[in-house]
Each structure stands twice: as structure tokens, then as C-alpha cells.
C-alpha positions as CSV (number, residue, x, y, z in Angstrom):
1,M,7.8,31.6,28.0
2,Q,7.4,28.8,30.4
3,R,4.7,27.2,28.1
4,T,7.6,27.0,25.1
5,T,10.0,25.4,27.6
6,V,8.0,22.5,28.6
7,M,7.0,22.4,24.5
8,K,10.4,21.8,24.0
9,R,11.0,19.6,26.6
10,A,8.4,17.4,25.4
11,R,9.1,16.6,21.8
12,L,12.7,16.1,23.2
13,G,11.4,13.7,25.7
14,A,9.5,12.3,22.6
15,A,12.0,12.0,20.5
16,G,14.4,10.2,23.0
17,L,12.0,7.6,23.5
18,L,11.5,7.0,19.3
19,T,15.4,7.0,19.4
20,A,15.1,4.1,21.8
21,A,12.6,2.4,20.4
22,I,14.5,2.1,16.7
23,T,17.7,1.1,18.4
24,L,16.0,-1.7,20.3
25,F,14.1,-3.3,17.4
26,A,17.0,-2.6,15.0
27,A,19.3,-5.7,15.7
28,S,15.8,-8.3,15.2
29,A,14.9,-6.7,12.2
30,R,13.8,-9.1,9.6
31,A,13.0,-8.9,5.5
32,D,9.4,-9.0,5.0
33,E,7.4,-12.1,4.2
34,G,8.1,-12.5,0.1
35,G,8.6,-8.9,0.3
36,V,5.6,-7.7,0.8
37,S,5.7,-4.0,3.0
38,F,3.9,-3.8,6.3
39,W,3.1,0.2,4.7
40,V,0.6,0.6,2.1
41,P,2.2,4.0,0.2
42,G,0.9,7.2,0.7
43,F,-1.0,6.6,3.6
44,F,0.8,9.5,5.6
45,G,0.5,12.7,2.9
46,S,0.4,16.5,3.2
47,L,-1.4,18.3,6.2
48,A,-0.2,14.8,8.0
49,A,0.7,16.7,11.3
50,A,-1.6,19.1,11.7
51,P,-4.2,19.1,14.4
52,L,-7.2,17.1,14.3
53,V,-10.9,17.9,15.7
54,P,-10.6,16.2,18.9
55,G,-13.6,13.2,18.7
56,W,-13.9,10.0,16.9
57,A,-13.5,9.7,13.1
58,E,-13.5,7.3,10.4
59,S,-11.8,6.9,7.1
60,T,-12.2,4.3,4.3
61,I,-9.8,4.3,1.6
62,Y,-10.0,2.0,-1.5
63,Y,-6.9,1.4,-2.5
64,H,-6.0,-0.4,-5.9
65,T,-2.5,-1.7,-7.3
66,S,-0.8,-3.6,-10.0
67,V,2.5,-5.6,-9.8
68,S,5.3,-7.4,-11.4
69,A,8.3,-8.8,-10.7
70,G,11.3,-10.8,-12.9
71,A,12.5,-14.2,-13.0
72,D,14.5,-14.0,-9.4
73,V,11.2,-13.2,-7.3
74,A,9.5,-15.9,-9.2
75,L,12.0,-18.4,-8.8
76,A,12.2,-17.4,-4.7
77,R,8.2,-17.8,-4.4
78,Q,8.3,-21.2,-5.9
79,F,11.2,-22.9,-3.3
80,Q,8.6,-20.9,-1.3
81,L,5.8,-22.7,-2.4
82,G,7.9,-25.8,-2.2
83,R,8.0,-26.7,-5.9
84,V,11.3,-26.5,-6.6
85,P,13.1,-30.5,-5.7
86,F,15.9,-29.4,-3.2
87,N,18.4,-31.4,-5.0
88,L,18.2,-29.1,-8.2
89,Q,20.0,-26.7,-9.9
90,A,17.5,-24.7,-11.0
91,S,16.7,-21.6,-13.6
92,L,13.5,-20.2,-14.5
93,S,12.6,-18.0,-17.2
94,A,8.9,-16.7,-15.2
95,N,7.2,-13.6,-15.0
96,L,5.2,-12.8,-11.2
97,N,2.3,-10.3,-11.2
98,A,0.0,-9.5,-9.3
99,R,-3.2,-7.5,-8.5
100,A,-4.7,-6.5,-4.9
101,D,-7.9,-4.6,-4.9
102,L,-8.6,-3.6,-1.1
103,A,-10.8,-1.6,1.4
104,F,-9.7,0.0,4.6
105,I,-11.4,1.4,7.1
106,F,-9.7,3.2,9.7
107,P,-11.7,4.8,13.0
108,N,-9.6,6.5,15.1
109,Y,-10.6,9.2,18.3
110,T,-8.6,12.3,19.0
111,F,-8.6,13.0,23.1
112,A,-9.8,17.0,23.7
113,T,-7.1,16.7,26.7
114,P,-3.1,17.2,25.8
115,L,-0.5,14.8,26.3
116,A,3.3,15.9,26.9
117,G,1.5,19.3,25.4
118,G,0.6,17.6,22.3
119,Q,-3.0,16.3,20.8
120,V,-3.2,12.2,20.9
121,T,-4.6,10.1,18.2
122,V,-5.2,6.4,18.6
123,G,-6.4,4.0,15.5
124,L,-6.9,0.9,14.3
125,L,-6.4,-0.1,10.7
126,G,-8.2,-3.0,9.3
127,A,-8.7,-4.5,5.0
128,Y,-10.8,-6.5,3.3
129,G,-10.7,-7.3,-0.6
130,R,-9.4,-9.4,-2.9
131,V,-5.9,-10.4,-3.9
132,D,-5.1,-11.8,-7.6
133,T,-1.6,-13.2,-8.6
134,T,0.0,-15.1,-11.6
135,L,3.5,-17.1,-12.2
136,A,3.6,-18.1,-15.2
137,G,7.0,-19.4,-17.1
138,T,9.7,-22.1,-17.2
139,L,12.1,-24.0,-14.4
140,S,14.8,-25.5,-15.9
141,G,18.0,-27.3,-14.8
142,V,20.3,-29.8,-13.5
143,L,18.2,-33.1,-10.7
144,T,20.9,-34.4,-9.0
145,T,20.0,-38.3,-8.0
146,P,22.3,-41.4,-6.8
147,L,22.2,-42.2,-10.3
148,G,23.6,-38.9,-11.9
149,P,22.4,-35.3,-13.0
150,F,19.6,-35.7,-15.3
151,P,17.9,-32.5,-17.5
152,F,14.9,-30.9,-15.7
153,A,12.5,-29.1,-16.9
154,R,8.7,-28.2,-16.5
155,S,6.5,-25.2,-17.7
156,D,4.5,-23.6,-14.7
157,N,1.3,-21.1,-15.0
158,I,0.0,-21.2,-11.6
159,N,-3.0,-18.9,-10.6
160,S,-4.2,-18.2,-6.9
161,T,-6.9,-15.3,-5.9
162,L,-7.9,-14.8,-2.6
163,W,-11.0,-12.9,-1.0
164,G,-10.2,-12.2,2.9
165,F,-9.2,-10.2,5.8
166,G,-5.4,-8.3,6.3
167,D,-3.5,-8.0,9.3
168,L,-5.1,-4.9,12.3
169,A,-2.5,-2.2,12.4
170,P,-2.6,-0.3,15.8
171,F,-1.7,3.3,15.6
172,V,-0.8,6.3,17.7
173,T,0.7,9.7,16.7
174,I,0.8,12.7,18.8
175,R,1.1,16.0,17.5
176,W,1.9,19.4,18.4
177,N,1.2,23.2,16.6
178,N,3.5,26.3,16.9
179,G,2.2,28.8,14.8
180,V,2.5,27.2,11.3
181,H,5.0,25.0,12.4
182,N,2.9,21.3,13.4
183,Y,5.2,18.2,14.1
184,M,4.2,14.4,15.0
185,V,5.4,11.2,16.2
186,Y,3.8,8.4,15.7
187,A,3.8,4.3,16.1
188,A,2.3,1.7,14.8
189,G,1.9,-1.8,14.5
190,D,1.0,-5.2,12.9
191,I,-1.3,-8.1,14.4
192,P,-0.9,-11.1,12.0
193,V,-4.7,-12.1,12.0
194,G,-5.2,-11.6,8.4
195,A,-5.1,-14.4,5.3
196,Y,-1.9,-15.8,5.3
197,D,-0.6,-19.3,4.3
198,S,3.6,-19.7,3.2
199,T,2.2,-22.0,0.7
200,R,-0.1,-19.9,-0.9
201,L,1.0,-17.5,-3.6
202,S,-2.1,-14.7,-2.7
203,N,-2.0,-13.6,1.1
204,I,-3.9,-10.0,2.5
205,G,-1.5,-10.4,5.4
206,I,2.0,-10.3,5.6
207,G,2.7,-13.2,7.6
208,H,4.4,-11.5,11.2
209,G,4.3,-8.9,13.7
210,A,5.8,-5.6,13.0
211,L,6.4,-2.1,14.8
212,D,6.9,1.1,13.6
213,G,7.5,4.6,14.1
214,G,8.6,7.7,12.7
215,F,8.3,11.5,13.0
216,G,6.7,14.3,10.1
217,Y,6.5,17.9,10.0
218,T,4.0,20.2,8.1
219,Y,4.2,23.9,7.6
220,F,0.2,25.3,7.3
221,N,-0.8,28.9,7.4
222,P,-4.5,29.0,7.8
223,Q,-4.2,32.6,7.3
224,T,-3.9,32.0,3.6
225,A,-5.6,28.8,3.0
226,T,-9.0,28.8,1.1
227,N,-11.8,26.7,1.9
228,S,-10.5,24.0,-0.5
229,R,-6.8,24.1,-0.4
230,P,-3.6,26.1,0.4
231,S,-3.3,29.3,-1.9
232,S,0.2,30.5,-0.7
233,A,1.2,28.1,1.6
234,S,3.1,24.9,0.8
235,P,2.1,21.9,3.4
236,T,4.7,19.1,3.1
237,T,4.9,16.4,5.5
238,T,8.9,14.2,6.2
């Protein structure tokens, strides 16, 4: 009974700290540079909140993505690259296409001694790889000059290929287990040391620091699990 009370207080305390952190940094939140997210999709998945084996561990991930965007994003990138005159009322018929192949490495350590009744894991995520970006289309509009407005048109085909390291992302997680119920809170950040240049089309770093936090829940009944996967349990993470 006493252990249950301590666990409840620990969860409430962690939730309060997380809420305070979100409130503190919400006022200073900004859009990511060029629309590039801090997060890699699918980094947390099933069994994310389940307990880990104490000690050192290391994960390697190969990540491939191929994305495209229309004229609005392409025009915004043209402005960012400084290729649009400030006195041009422009429109752009173009497409932006990008392909990335990255290798992530995630060394981490799980402590055997509990903190606030939970299992603490710390880790650092790094990446190295290649990004190819192409912007192709026609820029047209009206150029305002002292002599009056003049029509303007230009065809662009910009290719940018970059090999390099990404930003470093430190992680801290705390997991609590109560039978088949598993809870987790995490904090993650971004240290902007990766390959980035605001005047370059391809980048691996995001160009600014970041801070994020969240929570997860996993239902997992080990008595119904097989060696390969759970048979009747349905692990889910929020």
C-alpha cells in the first residue's frame, strides 16, 4: 500500500514538472527552419514504455525518406536562399523534391537504481548521411524599378547534395511498471552542431536548438508473450 502511494506521488510529480516545462517554453516556440521537424517519425513505437535491462545498450537505425512539396514551399526556399529580388512581386511554378539516407546511432545507459520509483535511461542520438534536394521550375512576376515595373521571368534548376553529420539529440526517460501497465515520461533536446547553412538547399541539421517532452503508456502482459511477439496482448504507446 505504501509503495503504491509513493508511485502515485512520483507520477503526479513528474506530470507536474512536464506541464511546467511545456508552459515555460510555449511562449518562445518557433516554427522549425524550412519546415524540417526535430523528430524522426517512428522513433518511439510499441513497448516504448516497457522496462529495459539495466546497463549499456546501443541502437543503430537506417532511415530513408523521399518527400516533395509544391510551389509555395519552393518559393519560400527561393526567398531563403536569396534568389528572389526584394522588389519582385513573384509567383513560382515549381516543385521541391528531397531524398535523405541517414544512419542514426543511439548509445544509452539504463540505471539499476530507481529514481522516484522509476527506471531512468539517458542517451545521445547522432546521425550521419546524405541529403539530395532539387528545386526546378519557373519564377515570374513584376520587378519594380525607378523606371517603372518590368516583367520578370527566370527558369531555375537547383541541385544540392550534402554529406555530413546531423545535430546531437540528448534523451532522458523515466519508466514506471505496475503489473501489465507501463508508464513513461521523457525529455529530449537538440544541440545544433550538424551540417547547416541557411543559404544552402540541402541541410542535415535543423539550424536551431529544440526542447521537447512527452509521455507514453504501454499495456504488456508478459505471461501471454511468445519469444517473437505478444500473442494476445496489444502493446500500444501514446
